N, C-alpha and C positions, 0 to 999 in steps of 0.2 A: 270233483270232476269224474265223469263217467269213464270207466276203463274200457277202451275199445281194443281188445285182443284181436288179432287178425282174423280169428275164426268167427267173430260176430258178423262180419261181412261175408265170410266164407260159408256160413251156414246156408246162405242163399246160393252162393256160387257153386257149392258142391253139387247142388241139384243140376246146375247148368253143365258141369263137367260130366255128370252121369248121362245127361241127355246127349252131349256131344258123342260120347263113346257108344251109347246105345244106338244112336243114329247111324254111325259109321261102321258098326259091327257087322252089317249085312253084306260084307264082301269088300268094302272099301278100305278097311283097316286090317293090318296084321294083328294077331292076338298077342296079349302079353305086353303091351306098351311098346312094341317095336316100331321100326320105321314104316311109314305108310307105303304100301305098294302102289295102290291106285286111289287117288283122292281128287275128285273133280273140284277145281278151284271155285267155280260158280256155285255149286251145291254147298260147298263148305261155307262160302261167304253168306249165302242165304240163311243157313242154319245159325251162324253166329249172330247175324243181324237180328234174327227172330228172338234169340235169347237176350240180346242187349235191349230189345224193346220190352221184354218181360222185366228186366232189371229196372229199367226206367219207370215202369208202372209200379213196381215195388217201392222205389224211392219216392214216387209221387203220392202213394196212397197209404203205405204201411206206417203204423205207429212206431215201428222200430227204425224207420228211416232217419238218417242224420240231417236230412233237408228240413230246415225250419220254415222256409217260405215256400210251401208246396204249390201255392197258387201260381207262382211265377216260374216254377221249375219247368224247363224245356228239354230236359234230358241230359245225360252225361255225354262227354266227348270221347271219341275213340279214334285210333288209327284204323285204316282200312285193313281188313283181314288179309294176312299174308302167310301162305304156307311155308315161306322161307324161314319163319320164326317158330316153326313146329319141328322140334328136333328130338332125336333119340339120345338118351343120356344113360351112362353107366353109373350105378349107385355104388359108392364105396362106404359101406357101413362102418361105424366105429366098433372096434373090437371090445372096448370097454363101454358097455351099455349104460354105465352110471355117470358118464361125463355130462356136465351141466354147462349152460351158458347164461350169463347174466346179461339181460337185454335192457337197455335204457329206454324209457318211455318219453314221449314228447312233453310230458309235464315235469320231467326231471326224476320221476320215481324209477324203480327197477323191478323187473320180474325175472324169474328163473325158468329156462326152457331146457329140455333135453336135447343133446346133440345126437342126431340120428344117423346122418350120412353126408358125404359129399356127392353132388351130382356132377359128373364130368361129361362134357359135351363139346361138339364142334359147331361153330356158327361163323359164317362168312370165311370159312377156311382157317379159322383160328380156334385153338383149344381153350376152354374155360372151365372153371369149377365153382360151384356155389354150395354153401352149407345149407343142409336141410335140417330144420329144427322141429321138435315135437312138443305139443302141449295138449294133454288129454289124448283124444283120439285124432287130433288134427296134425297133419304133416305139411309143412310149408317152407317156402323160400322167401325171405325178405331181402330185397335187393335194390341197389341203385345202379344207374347206368348213365351214359353221356347225355341222356335227355332229362335227367332229374334236375329240377329247378328251372327248367326251360319249358319244354313241351309237356313234361309230366311232373307230378308232385315232388317237391324237393325232399320230402321225408322218405321217399322210396315207395316202391310198390310191392305187392305180394302175389305169389303164385302157389297154389295148393296142389298136392299130390294125392292120388287115390291109390292106396297100397294094393287094392284088388287088381290094378293094372300093371303091377310089377311082376315080371317073370325073369328069373335068372339075373336078378339085380339090374334089370334094364327097365326104363320107363320113358314115356313120351313127355317132354316138356313143351307145352303149348303156350308161348308167350302172348298169344292173342287173347288169352284168358287172364293176363296180369291185370290187377285192379288196385285202386287207391284205397287206403284205410278211411274210416269214417272221419278222422280228424282233418282230412283234406277238405271236408265240406262243413265241418262243425267243430270249432275250437273247444267246445265243452267236453269233447272226447279226448282221451289220452291213448296214443297208439305206440306200439313197439317200433323202434328204429332199427334198420338193418345193421348187422354186425359189419365192422370195417372190411372184413375179407370178402363180403358180398357186394363189392363195388366193381362193376364191369367197366372196362375202358371203352367199350363200344356203345353205340346208340341202339337201344331196343325199341324200334319204331313199330311197336305192336301193343295191343291191349288198350287199357284206359289212359286217356290223356287228362291234362289238367288245364292247359292253356290252348 
């Protein structure tokens, strides 16, 4: 079975994240991953829609795509972009940099990740925290929420962080960029499952859908 670590999909999405930040750095975003000062919703939606079309094309044409029947592929499903799911988070790094986390894969195997930090943020007036893990040079959050198994993939979704956008232990979490692992589309891939502590009690109606 092919091992689909989250960064296999993320290699493509990292480029999208870079484009998001590059696009908005011309005055619409504060620097250092802080809260947006001025961000036009329609401009934001158009940019995300354009990047989603690029991902669809990648899935439709690339040899690395998990889609087996590319001829009938009509594109991925997404929630409508919503700036309400773009939040500023405080990172709480682990003092002991050697802490590890054993992650269970969808095929029953296990892999070891580094514990990097907790991301603490407020959404819909409630405080939440998610564990950020590291593997290689990729930093990511694997999470479930109240949409998992209904509107989104039951095995959870992933959100990646760009450390270049971290200043004073603060970073922007944009759940509009949350995506499904390859195993959501192809069972021959094995994907990491979110740790139990990364189950949010709220519905994150942003990012990639499954149904």
